[in-house]
C-alpha positions in Angstrom: 102.1 96.0 86.2 101.5 99.6 87.6 102.6 99.9 90.7 100.4 100.0 93.2 100.2 103.5 95.1 99.9 103.6 99.0 98.1 106.7 100.8 100.6 106.4 104.0 98.7 108.7 106.9 99.5 109.1 110.1 100.7 111.4 112.2 104.1 111.4 113.8 106.7 112.3 111.4 108.9 109.7 112.3 106.2 107.0 111.5 106.2 108.6 107.6 109.4 108.2 107.1 110.3 105.0 107.7 106.9 103.6 106.2 107.9 105.8 102.8 112.1 105.0 102.3 110.7 101.1 103.4 108.1 100.8 101.4 109.3 102.6 98.1 112.6 100.7 98.0 110.3 97.7 97.0 109.8 98.4 92.9 106.0 97.2 93.4 105.1 100.2 95.7 104.4 104.0 95.1 104.0 106.1 98.6 102.1 108.8 99.2 102.2 110.4 102.3 98.9 112.5 104.8 99.9 113.8 107.7 96.3 113.6 109.6 93.0 112.0 108.3 91.6 115.3 107.1 94.7 115.6 104.9 94.0 112.2 103.0 90.4 112.1 102.2 91.8 115.6 100.6 94.0 113.8 99.0 92.2 110.8 97.9 90.5 112.2 94.4 94.4 113.5 93.5 96.4 109.9 94.3 93.8 108.1 93.6 95.0 105.2 96.0 94.8 101.3 95.8 95.6 101.2 99.7 95.6 102.8 102.9 97.4 102.7 105.7 95.7 104.2 108.3 97.1 105.3 112.2 94.6 105.1 114.7 95.4 108.0 116.6 95.9 111.0 115.0 94.5 115.1 115.9 91.8 117.0 114.4 90.4 113.6 113.0 91.2 110.3 114.4 91.6 107.1 112.6 88.0 105.4 113.0 86.3 108.9 112.1 89.1 109.4 109.2 87.6 105.6 108.4 84.5 105.8 108.0 84.3 109.3 106.2 86.6 107.4 104.0 84.1 104.9 103.3 81.5 106.7 102.1 83.9 107.8 99.5 85.5 104.7 99.0 83.2 102.0 100.2 85.8 98.9 98.2 89.4 100.6 99.0 91.5 98.2 101.1 92.3 99.9 104.4 94.9 99.0 106.9 95.5 100.5 110.2 98.6 100.6 112.2 98.2 100.6 116.1 100.2 100.4 118.8 100.2 97.1 120.9 98.3 98.6 124.0 94.9 98.0 125.2 94.0 102.0 124.1 95.2 100.9 120.5 93.2 96.9 120.2 90.0 98.4 121.5 90.7 101.3 118.8 91.4 98.8 116.1 88.9 96.2 116.9 86.3 99.4 116.3 88.0 99.8 113.2 87.8 96.6 111.7 84.2 96.7 112.9 83.9 100.0 111.0 85.3 98.4 107.5 88.6 98.8 107.9 90.1 95.4 105.8 93.1 94.8 107.9 95.3 95.9 110.6 99.0 96.0 112.0 100.6 96.7 115.1 103.8 99.4 115.1 107.2 98.0 116.0 107.1 98.5 120.2 110.5 100.7 119.1 110.6 103.4 115.9 114.2 104.5 117.4 115.8 101.3 115.8 115.4 101.9 111.9 116.5 98.9 111.1 114.2 96.5 113.3 111.3 99.0 112.2 112.0 98.6 108.5 112.4 95.2 108.4 108.9 94.9 110.5 107.4 96.8 107.4 109.2 94.5 105.0 108.0 91.0 106.1 104.1 92.3 107.8 103.2 95.6 105.8 104.2 94.9 102.3 103.0 91.4 102.2 99.8 92.9 103.5 99.4 95.4 101.1 100.3 93.4 97.7 97.4 90.7 98.8 95.0 92.7 99.6 95.3 95.0 96.5 95.7 91.8 94.1 92.8 89.5 95.7 90.2 91.9 94.5 91.6 91.0 91.3 91.9 87.6 91.7 88.2 87.0 92.7 87.1 88.6 89.6 89.0 86.3 87.9 87.8 83.3 89.9 84.0 84.7 89.5 84.0 83.8 86.0 85.0 80.2 86.4 83.3 78.5 89.0 83.3 74.9 87.8 87.2 75.1 88.6 86.5 76.0 92.3 83.4 73.3 92.1 86.6 70.9 91.2 88.5 71.2 94.3 85.2 69.7 96.5 85.7 66.8 97.8 82.8 65.1 99.6 83.0 62.7 102.6 83.1 59.4 102.2 79.9 57.4 103.8 77.9 58.6 106.4 78.6 61.6 107.8 79.7 60.9 111.1 78.9 63.0 114.8 80.7 65.8 115.8 82.1 66.4 118.7 84.0 69.4 118.9 84.4 72.5 116.0 88.1 74.1 115.1 87.6 77.8 114.0 90.8 78.6 111.7 90.9 82.6 110.7 93.4 85.3 110.3 93.0 88.6 107.9 88.9 89.3 108.0 88.0 86.9 111.1 86.6 89.7 113.9 84.2 90.5 111.8 83.4 87.2 110.2 83.5 85.4 113.5 81.4 88.4 115.0 79.1 86.6 111.9 79.6 83.8 112.8 79.5 83.3 116.9 75.9 85.2 117.5 74.2 83.2 115.4 75.6 79.8 117.4 72.9 78.5 120.0 72.9 78.5 123.7 72.7 75.2 124.0 74.6 74.2 121.3 75.9 70.6 122.0 79.9 71.1 121.7 82.7 73.3 122.8 84.2 75.5 120.0 87.7 76.5 119.8 89.6 78.9 118.2 92.6 80.4 116.4 92.4 84.0 115.7 96.2 85.5 114.7 96.0 88.4 117.0 98.7 89.5 119.3 98.1 89.7 123.1 95.7 92.3 124.7 93.7 92.2 121.3 92.3 88.7 121.3 91.4 89.0 125.2 89.4 92.3 123.2 88.1 90.1 121.4 86.6 87.7 123.5 85.0 90.2 126.0 83.3 91.5 122.8 82.0 88.5 121.3 80.7 87.5 124.6 78.7 90.2 124.7 77.3 89.4 121.5 76.5 85.6 122.3 74.4 83.2 123.4 77.1 81.0 123.6 80.0 81.6 126.4 83.4 83.5 124.8 86.6 83.4 126.7 90.2 83.6 126.2 92.0 80.8 126.9 93.8 80.1 130.2 95.4 76.7 130.9 94.3 73.8 131.8 90.1 75.2 131.1 88.2 72.3 130.6 86.1 72.4 127.0 82.2 72.0 127.8 79.1 72.4 125.1 78.3 75.8 124.3 81.3 77.3 125.4 84.2 79.5 122.8 87.4 79.5 123.3 89.7 81.9 122.0 93.2 81.4 121.7 95.6 83.7 123.6 98.4 85.8 121.2 101.6 85.2 121.4 101.0 81.4 122.6 100.0 78.0 120.2 96.9 76.7 122.1 96.9 72.9 122.0 93.4 70.5 123.5 94.7 67.4 125.7 92.4 64.3 126.8 92.2 62.8 129.7 90.0 59.9 130.1 86.6 61.7 129.0 87.9 65.2 129.7 90.0 67.7 127.4 91.4 70.5 128.6 93.3 73.4 126.8 97.6 73.8 126.6 99.3 77.1 126.3 102.5 77.1 124.4 105.2 78.6 123.7 107.1 76.3 121.2 108.1 78.0 117.5 105.9 79.9 114.9 104.0 77.8 112.3 103.8 78.9 109.5 105.4 82.3 110.8 102.4 82.1 113.5 102.4 81.6 117.2 98.9 80.8 117.9 99.1 78.4 115.1 96.1 77.6 113.3 98.0 73.6 112.5 99.1 73.7 116.3 95.1 73.1 117.2 93.4 70.8 114.2 97.1 68.8 114.9 95.9 68.4 118.2 92.3 68.4 118.2 92.4 65.3 115.7 94.1 63.6 118.0 92.2 64.5 120.9 88.6 63.9 119.4 89.6 61.5 116.3 86.9 61.4 113.7 84.3 63.4 115.3 85.7 66.8 115.4 84.6 69.8 112.4 87.6 71.9 111.1 86.5 75.5 109.8 88.8 77.5 108.0 87.9 81.1 107.6 89.2 84.4 105.5 92.9 85.0 106.3 95.7 85.3 104.8 98.9 82.4 103.9 98.4 78.7 104.9 98.2 77.8 107.8 95.4 75.3 108.6 96.2 73.1 105.9 98.6 70.5 107.0 96.2 70.4 109.9 93.2 69.5 107.3 94.9 67.2 106.3 95.6 65.2 109.5 91.8 66.0 109.7 90.5 64.3 107.0 93.5 61.7 107.3 91.7 60.9 110.9 87.7 60.5 109.6 87.0 64.1 110.6 85.2 66.7 108.6 86.6 70.1 106.8 84.0 73.0 105.7 86.0 76.7 103.9 84.6 79.9 103.9 84.1 80.7 100.0 86.0 83.4 98.0 83.4 86.0 97.5 83.1 86.4 100.7 86.5 86.0 102.9 88.4 89.3 102.5 91.4 87.0 101.9 91.1 83.9 100.5 94.5 82.4 100.9 94.3 80.3 104.0 90.6 78.8 103.1 91.7 78.8 99.3 94.6 77.0 99.9 92.7 73.9 101.5 90.0 74.5 98.8 92.6 73.9 96.0 94.5 70.2 98.3 91.0 69.0 97.8 89.9 68.9 101.7 87.0 70.9 102.4 84.1 69.0 102.1 81.7 72.5 100.9 83.1 76.0 100.3 80.1 78.1 101.9 79.5 82.0 102.2 80.2 83.6 105.4 76.0 83.7 106.3 75.6 80.1 105.7 78.8 78.8 108.3 76.9 79.1 111.7 73.8 77.1 110.0 76.1 74.5 109.2 78.1 74.0 112.0 74.6 73.9 114.1 73.3 71.4 111.8 76.9 69.1 111.4 76.8 69.6 115.3 72.8 67.6 115.5 73.5 65.1 113.7 72.8 62.0 116.4 71.2 64.6 118.2 68.1 66.6 118.7 67.2 68.8 115.4 65.9 71.9 118.3 69.1 74.2 117.7 68.6 73.5 114.0 65.1 74.0 113.2 66.2 77.9 115.5 68.5 78.5 114.0 67.2 78.1 110.2 
């Protein structure tokens, strides 16, 4: 197959050099660079990139403005934001994701250590580049064989039981997916919602604050000892696992520094496993867009306990990795487009309760 053409856009010479040298060493990649957003836009026709890595803070034309202009010219071109792990960088990255960026990666803390920076790029950036570039081609192939997708759906056995908690796992494309789902949930949702979004510290707090401003349900970043309650959404804190613990009639949040699972902390599997232990068959697991397979083992545990699982469909996922693994394993009762998931959550949590919320969601 032809090499994937990567356009690096960053005003820092040292960052461009490390990125270029590391990416060029991969035989599947061909690399081009631009020192700022204005130059990058001028190079689009010349380079015809398959993907762009875009610095957030640049002179002349910053990352957000560059992204907006790029989207006018190339609306489907994958873009990965490359930002600093700071409050300002996190806020700008969330703005970029809302403006149409596909994914992001925080810059290595010490680019002076070339070996460490290069290792991080190999481990985290290159897989993102390859997945985002290849995903569109795979999606087109899958769209031509819908029967194969339908065959992996596993209906619930018997009558669907009540749901007392909704647990959501999401990664690449997650902030926009959550921005589509959570504001559509009614403020009197009869159950709590717990979420693992793969993100570093700072990012998860800012994400929770932004979602809280958009939603009727309450949205907060997790803190130790939080009590789950109806209509409350808790987002796992970046860098630590979130688990649920039942004591009597109350379920609370625990945070821990156990080893990463599936190279992730927080991990969806850790949340799903503890939620299943706390709620048994009375839980709904939801797996949304994301790279990798985090959540697969957790969904196995949910279904073994008699719980319910739904996933986002391939057509509306930025990357059909996490939901795709669950679907192909035959663990999902339904594969739904993003715009239908909020209604499905409301409908399932209304089972055995008042149907007022369902009527509003429709």
